[in-house]
C-alpha positions in Angstrom: 89.7 87.5 102.0 90.3 91.2 102.4 91.7 90.6 105.9 94.2 88.2 104.4 95.2 90.8 101.8 95.7 93.4 104.5 97.9 91.0 106.5 100.0 90.5 103.3 100.5 94.2 103.0 101.3 94.5 106.7 104.0 91.9 106.3 105.4 93.6 103.2 105.3 96.9 105.0 107.2 95.5 108.0 109.8 93.9 105.8 110.1 97.0 103.7 110.8 99.1 106.8 114.1 97.2 107.0 115.2 97.5 103.4 113.1 100.3 101.8 112.5 98.6 98.5 109.3 100.4 97.6 107.8 103.8 98.6 105.2 104.6 101.2 103.0 105.7 98.2 103.1 102.2 96.7 101.8 100.7 100.0 99.3 103.5 100.6 97.8 102.8 97.1 97.5 99.1 97.9 95.9 99.8 101.3 93.4 102.0 99.5 92.8 99.2 97.0 91.7 96.9 99.9 88.7 99.3 100.5 87.8 98.9 96.8 88.2 95.1 97.1 85.8 95.1 100.1 83.2 97.1 98.1 83.6 94.7 95.2 83.1 91.7 97.4 79.8 93.3 98.7 78.7 94.0 95.2 79.4 90.4 94.2 77.4 89.2 97.2 74.5 91.4 96.1 74.7 90.1 92.6 74.7 86.5 93.8 71.6 87.3 96.0 69.9 88.8 93.0 70.6 85.5 91.1 68.5 83.6 93.7 65.4 85.6 92.7 65.8 86.5 89.1 63.5 85.5 86.3 65.3 83.0 84.1 63.1 83.9 81.2 64.2 87.5 81.1 67.2 87.5 78.8 68.0 91.2 79.4 68.4 90.7 83.2 70.4 87.5 82.6 72.7 89.5 80.3 73.1 92.3 82.9 73.9 89.7 85.6 76.5 87.9 83.4 78.2 91.2 82.5 78.2 92.0 86.2 79.9 88.7 87.0 82.5 89.3 84.2 83.3 92.9 85.4 83.6 91.8 89.0 85.8 88.8 88.2 88.2 90.8 86.0 88.4 93.5 88.7 89.3 90.8 91.2 92.0 89.6 88.8 93.4 93.2 88.6 93.6 93.4 92.4 95.5 90.2 92.6 97.8 91.2 89.8 98.6 94.4 91.7 99.4 92.4 94.8 101.6 90.1 92.8 103.4 93.0 91.2 104.2 94.6 94.6 105.3 91.2 96.0 107.6 90.6 93.0 109.0 94.1 93.2 109.9 93.4 96.8 111.2 90.0 96.1 113.5 91.2 93.3 114.8 94.1 95.5 115.3 91.8 98.4 117.3 89.3 96.4 119.5 92.0 94.9 119.9 93.7 98.3 
């Protein structure tokens, strides 16, 4: 998935080079977010692996795991919201331009 996100940013970057709708800083921040997205993906993988070996009678560990799922999911949502925002900013500028 992170490779696909990077391709989206590459496309937006190329298109932006023709019309300059957003700043280099906007794109730089999003490229940095891809690194965070990759770390988050690895963290989710670790949490899912942990689920395979957890004690279903240990309520505290289940709670920690469920809060971990929630935190990771909401952070994924934030990342996609950021991408959507950048895309919409470009689209609005492109249509006006």
